[in-house]
C-alpha positions as CSV (number, residue, x, y, z in Angstrom):
1,M,0.0,0.0,0.0
2,K,1.2,3.5,-0.9
3,I,0.7,6.6,1.3
4,K,1.0,10.2,0.3
5,K,3.5,12.3,2.2
6,Y,3.0,16.0,2.9
7,S,5.2,16.8,-0.1
8,G,2.9,14.8,-2.3
9,E,5.4,12.0,-2.8
10,L,4.0,8.4,-2.7
11,V,5.9,6.0,-0.5
12,D,5.4,2.5,0.8
13,F,3.4,2.3,4.0
14,D,5.6,1.2,6.9
15,I,3.5,-0.5,9.6
16,N,6.5,-0.8,12.0
17,R,7.1,2.9,11.8
18,L,3.5,3.6,12.7
19,K,3.5,1.2,15.6
20,G,6.8,2.6,16.8
21,S,5.3,6.1,17.0
22,L,2.2,4.7,18.9
23,L,4.5,3.0,21.4
24,K,6.5,6.3,21.9
25,S,3.2,7.9,23.0
26,G,3.4,5.6,26.0
27,A,0.8,3.2,24.7
28,S,1.2,-0.5,25.7
29,Q,1.6,-3.2,23.2
30,E,-2.0,-4.2,23.9
31,T,-3.2,-0.7,23.2
32,V,-1.2,-0.4,20.0
33,A,-2.7,-3.7,18.8
34,I,-6.2,-2.4,19.5
35,V,-5.5,0.9,17.7
36,W,-4.0,-0.9,14.8
37,E,-6.9,-3.3,14.4
38,K,-9.3,-0.3,14.2
39,M,-7.0,1.7,11.9
40,N,-6.4,-1.2,9.5
41,T,-10.0,-1.3,8.3
42,A,-9.9,2.5,7.5
43,L,-6.7,2.6,5.5
44,F,-6.7,2.7,1.7
45,D,-4.1,3.0,-1.0
46,G,-3.0,6.6,-1.4
47,I,-4.1,7.8,2.0
48,S,-2.2,10.8,3.2
49,T,0.1,10.9,6.2
50,K,-2.1,13.7,7.6
51,Q,-5.2,11.4,7.5
52,I,-3.2,8.6,9.2
53,Y,-2.1,11.0,11.9
54,K,-5.7,12.2,12.6
55,L,-7.0,8.7,12.7
56,A,-4.3,7.5,15.1
57,F,-4.7,10.5,17.3
58,Q,-8.5,10.0,17.6
59,L,-8.1,6.3,18.3
60,L,-5.5,6.9,21.0
61,K,-7.7,9.6,22.5
62,E,-10.5,7.0,22.8
63,E,-8.2,4.8,24.7
64,R,-6.7,7.5,26.9
65,S,-6.5,11.2,26.3
66,S,-2.9,11.5,27.7
67,L,-1.7,9.1,25.0
68,A,-3.1,11.3,22.3
69,A,-1.6,14.4,24.0
70,R,1.9,12.8,24.0
71,Y,1.4,11.6,20.4
72,S,0.6,15.1,19.3
73,L,3.8,16.8,20.7
74,K,5.1,17.8,17.3
75,K,1.9,19.4,16.3
76,A,1.6,21.0,19.7
77,L,4.9,22.7,19.2
78,R,3.7,24.1,15.9
79,D,0.5,25.3,17.7
80,L,2.7,27.6,19.7
81,G,2.7,29.8,16.6
82,P,1.9,31.4,14.3
83,T,5.0,33.6,15.3
84,G,8.0,32.2,17.2
85,Y,7.4,34.3,20.4
86,L,5.8,31.5,22.5
87,F,8.3,28.9,21.2
88,E,11.1,31.2,22.5
89,K,9.4,31.3,25.9
90,W,9.0,27.6,25.9
91,I,12.7,27.1,25.0
92,G,13.6,29.4,27.9
93,R,11.6,27.2,30.2
94,L,13.4,24.1,28.8
95,F,16.8,25.5,29.7
96,E,15.6,26.8,33.1
97,H,14.6,23.2,33.9
98,I,18.3,22.1,33.6
99,G,19.5,24.9,35.9
100,Y,20.0,27.9,33.6
101,K,18.8,31.5,34.3
102,T,17.2,32.8,31.1
103,E,15.8,35.9,29.5
104,T,14.0,36.1,26.1
105,S,13.2,38.7,23.4
106,L,16.2,41.0,23.9
107,M,17.9,43.7,21.8
108,L,21.7,43.7,22.2
109,A,24.3,45.9,20.7
110,G,27.1,44.1,18.9
111,R,30.4,45.5,17.8
112,A,28.9,46.5,14.4
113,V,25.1,46.4,14.7
114,N,22.2,45.8,17.0
115,H,20.7,42.3,17.2
116,E,17.4,40.8,18.2
117,V,18.2,38.0,20.5
118,D,15.7,35.2,21.1
119,V,17.0,33.6,24.3
120,I,20.0,33.9,26.6
121,A,20.9,31.3,29.2
122,Q,23.4,31.5,32.0
123,K,24.8,28.8,34.4
124,E,28.1,28.9,36.3
125,G,30.7,29.7,33.6
126,E,28.4,29.3,30.7
127,M,26.6,32.1,28.8
128,L,24.5,30.8,25.9
129,L,23.3,32.8,22.9
130,I,20.3,30.9,21.6
131,E,18.7,31.5,18.2
132,C,15.3,30.0,17.8
133,K,14.0,28.9,14.4
134,F,10.3,28.3,14.7
135,R,8.5,26.5,11.8
136,N,4.7,25.9,11.6
137,T,4.7,23.5,8.6
138,V,4.9,19.8,9.0
139,D,7.9,19.0,6.8
140,A,9.9,22.2,7.3
141,K,13.7,22.1,7.4
142,V,16.3,24.5,8.6
143,D,19.0,24.8,5.9
144,V,22.7,25.8,6.0
145,T,22.0,29.5,5.6
146,N,20.6,29.7,9.1
147,P,23.7,28.6,11.0
148,M,25.8,30.7,8.6
149,Y,23.9,33.8,9.5
150,F,23.8,33.0,13.2
151,L,27.5,32.5,13.3
152,S,28.0,36.1,12.1
153,R,25.7,37.4,14.8
154,F,27.5,35.4,17.5
155,V,30.9,36.7,16.2
156,D,29.6,40.3,16.5
157,L,28.4,39.8,20.0
158,K,30.8,37.4,21.7
159,D,33.6,39.8,22.5
160,K,31.4,42.3,24.3
161,S,30.4,42.2,28.0
162,F,26.8,42.4,29.0
163,S,25.2,42.9,32.4
164,F,22.8,40.0,33.1
165,F,21.8,38.3,36.3
166,N,23.7,40.7,38.5
167,R,27.0,40.1,36.8
168,E,29.1,41.0,33.8
169,V,29.2,38.2,31.3
170,K,30.3,37.4,27.8
171,F,28.7,34.8,25.5
172,T,30.6,31.5,25.5
173,E,28.5,29.3,23.2
174,P,26.0,29.6,20.4
175,W,22.9,27.4,20.2
176,L,20.6,27.1,17.2
177,V,17.3,25.6,18.2
178,T,14.3,24.6,16.0
179,N,11.1,22.6,16.3
180,A,11.7,21.5,12.7
181,Y,14.3,19.3,11.0
182,L,17.9,20.2,10.1
183,T,19.5,19.6,6.7
184,K,22.7,17.6,6.5
185,D,24.6,20.7,5.4
186,A,23.2,22.7,8.3
187,I,24.5,20.0,10.7
188,S,27.9,19.8,9.0
189,F,28.4,23.6,9.1
190,A,27.3,23.9,12.7
191,N,29.5,21.1,13.9
192,C,32.5,22.5,12.0
193,Y,32.1,26.0,13.6
194,K,31.0,24.6,17.0
195,I,27.5,25.8,17.0
196,R,25.4,23.6,19.3
197,L,22.2,22.3,17.7
198,L,18.9,21.2,19.1
199,S,16.0,20.2,16.8
200,W,13.0,17.9,16.8
201,D,15.1,14.8,16.2
202,Y,18.8,16.0,16.7
203,P,21.0,15.1,18.5
204,L,19.5,11.6,18.6
205,E,19.9,11.0,22.3
206,S,19.0,14.6,23.5
207,S,16.6,15.9,20.8
208,I,13.6,18.1,21.7
209,K,11.4,15.0,21.5
210,R,13.7,13.1,23.9
211,R,14.1,16.0,26.3
212,V,10.4,16.7,26.6
213,D,9.5,13.0,27.2
214,S,12.2,12.5,29.8
215,M,11.6,15.8,31.7
216,G,7.8,16.1,31.2
217,L,8.2,19.6,29.6
218,Y,5.1,19.3,27.4
219,P,3.7,22.6,26.1
220,L,0.2,23.4,27.2
221,T,-0.9,23.0,23.5
222,C,-0.6,19.2,23.9
223,L,-3.7,18.9,26.1
224,T,-6.7,17.5,24.3
225,T,-9.3,18.3,27.0
226,I,-9.2,22.1,26.6
227,N,-10.1,24.0,23.5
228,K,-8.1,26.5,21.5
229,L,-9.7,29.6,23.1
230,E,-8.9,28.3,26.5
231,K,-5.3,27.4,25.5
232,D,-4.9,30.9,24.0
233,R,-6.1,32.5,27.3
234,L,-3.8,30.4,29.4
235,L,-0.8,31.0,27.1
236,S,-1.4,34.8,27.1
237,S,-1.3,34.7,30.9
238,G,2.2,33.1,30.9
239,N,1.2,29.4,31.3
240,I,3.5,27.7,28.8
241,L,3.8,24.2,30.2
242,V,1.3,21.6,31.2
243,K,3.1,21.6,34.5
244,D,2.0,25.2,35.1
245,I,-1.6,24.3,35.5
246,L,-0.8,21.5,37.9
247,K,1.3,23.8,40.1
248,K,-1.2,26.7,40.0
249,S,-4.4,25.1,41.3
250,H,-6.7,28.0,40.6
251,T,-5.5,28.8,37.0
252,L,-8.2,26.8,35.3
253,E,-11.0,27.8,37.7
254,H,-10.7,31.4,36.4
255,L,-11.7,30.2,32.9
256,G,-15.2,29.2,34.2
257,I,-14.6,25.5,33.4
258,T,-17.1,23.1,35.1
259,S,-15.9,20.8,37.9
260,Q,-16.5,17.7,35.7
261,R,-14.3,19.1,32.9
262,L,-11.7,20.2,35.4
263,E,-11.3,16.7,36.7
264,K,-10.7,15.4,33.2
265,I,-8.2,18.1,32.4
266,Y,-6.2,17.6,35.6
267,Q,-6.3,13.8,35.0
268,E,-4.9,14.2,31.5
269,A,-2.2,16.7,32.7
270,D,-1.1,14.4,35.6
271,E,-1.0,11.3,33.4
272,L,0.9,13.2,30.7
273,I,3.6,14.5,33.1
274,N,3.8,11.5,35.4
275,G,3.1,8.7,33.0
276,V,0.0,6.5,32.6
């Protein structure tokens, strides 16, 4: 059977890849078998990957909403758009979780010109300059021109001292971060010039996907039990992570959500963070 990718290309359907993605959502082998049995009757030659995703998402949600929430992580990151502002805030929280102090959305004067800086992160002797490349399309890639451009910005800023976190600091390391994929040339260039990279699937053992799953840093947009309007209101008030609504017990009550729905939302959030 052939399936249609987002690019329009027809490729062979890989059942093992599908089952692997379902298992990564935290679903048990038994649950995956149930979902696959239901999916199998609905698949047809030429079905799109978008249709397959929607079908898998809905069937996982029927089994347990937190499984669907974890399965939807990649889409949830895109839902932090349409601009990159919330993605930058989320990246700041990711680095804070591993001990860094961070600031976002800055304007800094380099030796030659001023620069809009997405995120800075400081810990002990490290001072990171973090460039975020947010993409809101499914198959988007960050090409080699991005680390090339970022390198020139880092060079213009790295020899200057800045006052942050009650101390004078200089940037020690550049990081290029994206929710999308990286081209081979982008990776080669960045590795050559010592630009640290973080993307959806790179580096393999510490990618965005791996970090989120291991640390429970799911964006609020993962939740399936609240609607878009409610998500937007929560995001605009500074709640970026699912963890935020678990820590702030009265956050959801201010949205006028019924007690029955609150119970479902908190259950999904707790299962998503702490595992099912």
